Legacy VTK file of the C-alpha trace (Angstrom):
# vtk DataFile Version 3.0
C-alpha trace
ASCII
DATASET POLYDATA
POINTS 271 float
0.000 0.000 0.000
1.311 3.469 -0.932
0.070 6.913 0.034
-0.162 9.021 -3.116
-1.110 12.650 -3.658
-2.271 14.938 -6.450
-3.765 18.424 -6.347
-5.043 21.216 -8.557
-6.671 18.939 -11.105
-9.078 21.727 -12.166
-11.574 19.506 -13.933
-13.318 22.478 -15.570
-10.647 22.006 -18.223
-11.651 19.204 -20.561
-8.122 17.906 -21.074
-7.728 17.562 -17.300
-11.025 15.656 -17.033
-9.992 13.303 -19.802
-6.603 12.755 -18.184
-8.174 11.783 -14.845
-10.613 9.446 -16.557
-7.687 7.776 -18.348
-5.543 7.243 -15.246
-4.548 3.631 -14.679
-6.040 1.987 -11.568
-3.872 1.548 -8.470
-6.282 -0.518 -6.389
-3.916 -1.107 -3.462
-3.035 2.548 -2.925
-4.619 5.554 -1.223
-4.883 8.869 -3.080
-4.978 12.286 -1.421
-6.628 15.037 -3.465
-4.983 18.136 -2.032
-7.438 20.795 -3.155
-8.539 22.755 -6.212
-10.405 19.817 -7.657
-13.215 21.901 -9.139
-14.980 25.239 -9.094
-18.301 23.414 -8.588
-19.799 20.806 -6.278
-20.840 18.837 -9.349
-17.238 18.834 -10.570
-16.016 17.515 -7.228
-18.652 14.772 -7.310
-17.634 13.780 -10.852
-13.975 13.612 -9.850
-14.608 11.461 -6.791
-16.885 9.126 -8.739
-14.249 8.829 -11.476
-11.265 8.184 -9.206
-12.826 6.117 -6.408
-12.898 2.880 -8.450
-9.202 3.322 -9.274
-7.877 3.533 -5.674
-8.367 1.726 -2.380
-9.298 4.998 -0.651
-9.636 8.706 -1.423
-8.836 11.580 0.941
-9.625 15.241 0.239
-8.838 18.744 1.474
-10.335 21.929 -0.001
-8.501 24.532 -2.021
-9.534 28.067 -2.821
-11.202 27.118 -6.118
-13.320 24.493 -4.361
-14.560 27.196 -1.971
-15.473 29.702 -4.661
-19.115 30.753 -4.845
-19.699 31.583 -8.485
-22.966 33.558 -8.632
-24.375 31.849 -11.702
-23.773 28.372 -10.293
-23.574 28.321 -6.495
-25.696 29.850 -3.753
-23.820 28.657 -0.650
-21.007 30.835 0.676
-18.193 30.429 3.176
-18.708 27.724 5.784
-21.982 26.661 4.148
-20.117 26.093 0.897
-17.441 24.081 2.710
-20.141 21.990 4.407
-21.592 21.104 0.984
-18.193 19.907 -0.174
-17.675 17.824 2.973
-21.063 16.174 2.572
-20.324 15.436 -1.090
-17.188 13.616 0.035
-18.788 11.801 2.940
-21.608 10.512 0.744
-18.888 8.687 -1.208
-16.800 7.494 1.729
-14.065 10.061 1.064
-12.209 11.389 4.118
-12.128 15.155 4.825
-10.579 17.521 7.380
-13.755 17.127 9.438
-13.139 13.406 9.983
-10.792 11.773 12.515
-7.213 11.557 11.310
-6.817 8.172 9.676
-4.083 5.725 10.667
-2.192 4.052 7.829
-1.529 0.294 7.857
2.208 0.883 8.296
4.705 2.124 10.857
7.426 4.776 10.809
10.323 4.195 13.220
8.043 1.906 15.186
5.233 4.451 15.496
1.821 4.477 13.800
1.428 6.921 10.918
-1.612 9.190 10.727
-2.690 11.410 7.870
-3.853 14.792 9.147
-6.123 16.409 6.564
-6.067 20.174 7.144
-8.112 23.170 6.047
-6.318 26.342 7.134
-6.795 29.022 4.439
-4.467 32.072 4.427
-4.215 35.424 6.169
-2.065 37.545 3.803
0.965 37.097 6.104
3.045 35.387 3.406
3.551 38.842 1.897
6.842 40.566 2.782
6.927 42.094 6.267
6.275 45.624 5.046
3.206 44.508 3.054
1.355 42.146 5.417
-2.320 42.701 6.134
-5.041 42.442 3.542
-5.202 46.037 2.324
-1.451 46.506 2.017
-0.742 43.093 0.502
-3.560 43.322 -2.051
-2.325 46.774 -3.100
1.265 45.502 -3.300
0.191 42.618 -5.554
-1.926 44.905 -7.726
1.106 47.131 -8.337
2.510 44.266 -10.423
-0.811 43.461 -12.089
-1.837 40.571 -9.816
-5.429 40.455 -8.552
-6.672 37.207 -6.998
-10.154 35.988 -7.933
-10.547 34.916 -4.293
-11.206 38.539 -3.403
-14.529 38.313 -5.247
-15.379 34.607 -5.117
-14.105 33.139 -1.815
-16.481 34.402 0.858
-15.725 33.977 4.574
-19.337 33.903 5.859
-20.120 33.950 8.766
-16.608 35.171 9.649
-15.764 38.832 9.270
-12.899 38.145 6.854
-10.843 35.404 5.225
-8.073 36.039 7.731
-10.528 35.631 10.608
-11.692 32.326 9.139
-8.041 31.289 8.799
-7.365 32.164 12.458
-10.373 30.122 13.549
-9.233 27.106 11.533
-5.696 27.338 12.941
-7.049 27.606 16.492
-9.232 24.501 16.186
-6.658 22.444 14.260
-3.619 22.941 16.507
-4.977 20.997 19.512
-6.105 18.156 17.256
-2.585 17.853 15.876
-1.023 18.053 19.319
-3.173 15.163 20.496
-2.509 13.087 17.372
1.251 13.660 17.617
1.424 12.177 21.124
1.425 8.612 19.822
1.878 8.796 16.037
4.021 10.190 13.249
2.005 12.591 11.102
1.643 13.382 7.422
0.280 16.928 7.188
-1.877 17.677 4.138
-3.077 21.198 3.381
-3.850 22.843 0.066
-1.861 25.962 0.941
1.865 25.618 1.797
2.682 25.590 5.505
5.896 27.614 5.063
6.827 30.714 3.086
10.206 29.324 2.068
8.692 26.505 -0.015
6.579 28.920 -2.065
7.623 29.160 -5.713
5.507 31.449 -7.876
7.458 31.798 -11.113
5.955 34.617 -13.160
3.575 35.776 -10.409
5.855 36.382 -7.382
3.423 38.805 -5.778
0.705 36.162 -5.450
2.222 35.186 -2.078
-0.442 36.932 0.093
-2.943 34.236 -0.905
-0.554 31.323 -0.238
-0.726 30.548 3.487
-0.251 31.741 7.044
2.917 32.241 9.087
1.094 30.610 12.015
1.961 27.171 10.586
5.644 27.675 9.755
6.913 25.448 12.588
4.116 22.867 12.538
6.240 20.260 10.769
8.584 20.294 13.797
6.055 21.031 16.510
3.844 18.104 15.535
6.505 15.621 14.491
5.632 15.451 10.799
7.409 12.983 8.539
6.030 14.632 5.384
3.977 17.681 4.440
1.847 17.795 1.303
0.496 20.880 -0.433
-0.591 22.140 -3.826
-1.828 25.591 -4.906
1.353 26.769 -6.621
1.218 24.726 -9.843
5.000 24.399 -9.439
5.861 20.816 -8.497
8.784 20.475 -6.097
10.279 18.542 -3.204
11.888 20.495 -0.368
13.537 19.447 2.892
13.087 21.555 5.998
14.472 20.284 9.309
14.693 16.821 7.749
10.988 16.843 6.763
9.871 16.496 3.141
7.541 19.131 1.724
5.861 17.900 -1.456
4.083 20.234 -3.882
1.817 17.883 -5.836
-0.053 20.013 -8.371
-1.212 18.952 -11.799
-2.327 22.482 -12.698
-3.986 24.175 -15.624
-3.494 22.570 -19.057
-0.445 24.738 -19.766
1.281 23.477 -16.618
1.738 19.799 -17.453
2.741 17.537 -20.333
-0.415 15.960 -21.730
1.562 13.208 -23.434
2.648 11.895 -20.036
-0.896 11.672 -18.672
-2.133 12.694 -15.231
-0.821 9.511 -13.631
2.734 10.680 -14.215
2.158 13.594 -11.839
0.801 11.569 -8.932
3.391 11.922 -6.154
4.327 9.061 -3.854
4.295 10.403 -0.289
4.869 7.141 1.600
LINES 1 272
271 0 1 2 3 4 5 6 7 8 9 10 11 12 13 14 15 16 17 18 19 20 21 22 23 24 25 26 27 28 29 30 31 32 33 34 35 36 37 38 39 40 41 42 43 44 45 46 47 48 49 50 51 52 53 54 55 56 57 58 59 60 61 62 63 64 65 66 67 68 69 70 71 72 73 74 75 76 77 78 79 80 81 82 83 84 85 86 87 88 89 90 91 92 93 94 95 96 97 98 99 100 101 102 103 104 105 106 107 108 109 110 111 112 113 114 115 116 117 118 119 120 121 122 123 124 125 126 127 128 129 130 131 132 133 134 135 136 137 138 139 140 141 142 143 144 145 146 147 148 149 150 151 152 153 154 155 156 157 158 159 160 161 162 163 164 165 166 167 168 169 170 171 172 173 174 175 176 177 178 179 180 181 182 183 184 185 186 187 188 189 190 191 192 193 194 195 196 197 198 199 200 201 202 203 204 205 206 207 208 209 210 211 212 213 214 215 216 217 218 219 220 221 222 223 224 225 226 227 228 229 230 231 232 233 234 235 236 237 238 239 240 241 242 243 244 245 246 247 248 249 250 251 252 253 254 255 256 257 258 259 260 261 262 263 264 265 266 267 268 269 270
């Protein structure tokens, strides 16, 4: 049994949908979908129904695109939107951040291994020190022509702001991780990177405000992680920080991957 991961499959793009449908089965392995599956609930459902027969188990965390409320398609906003996504997963037996952390059928250095599925959002603190805070960081990004669609489509209801929602998620997640880390090694999975120094943005360097929160920068050490998985950047990479692997596992938009290789080529082996 292997723990695999893939994110940012963006099934609104036909070539991405076809690539997922064509993926070879790996019936002994578990697959983590690390966010940005679809802009719609229907797209998430299609993806889960397509991939579930190919893997022993699916696990999911939300990304910003999953949480978008597009006026012509979706009525639910904020936490209500997230609840719809969780129920879509649960109806298909797919694990979410709202479920107990699952223990893998393997050990690491004699300890059980648990997969901690996280939903933490961002709070604009990944911007440089002089530009942190929503107003300053959004203006700083706009100076280079970058404007995130999240500002119009990712609603924080009932929280006052996206950063307030992020703070609430961090506050409720930290004690869960502390408890889980007492007797197990952890794999941390979050759509957004947990550290600023693993963020690669290529041609859009000022997109960093929407990439995570500094509150999680030591979580890989604090909670005894053996691997951390994220997507969001569409720039695949493996980094080591304090001896812990950070895996960026994006497929990305059609321009970001080689169609001749197929989507299966981009599935990353985590354990």
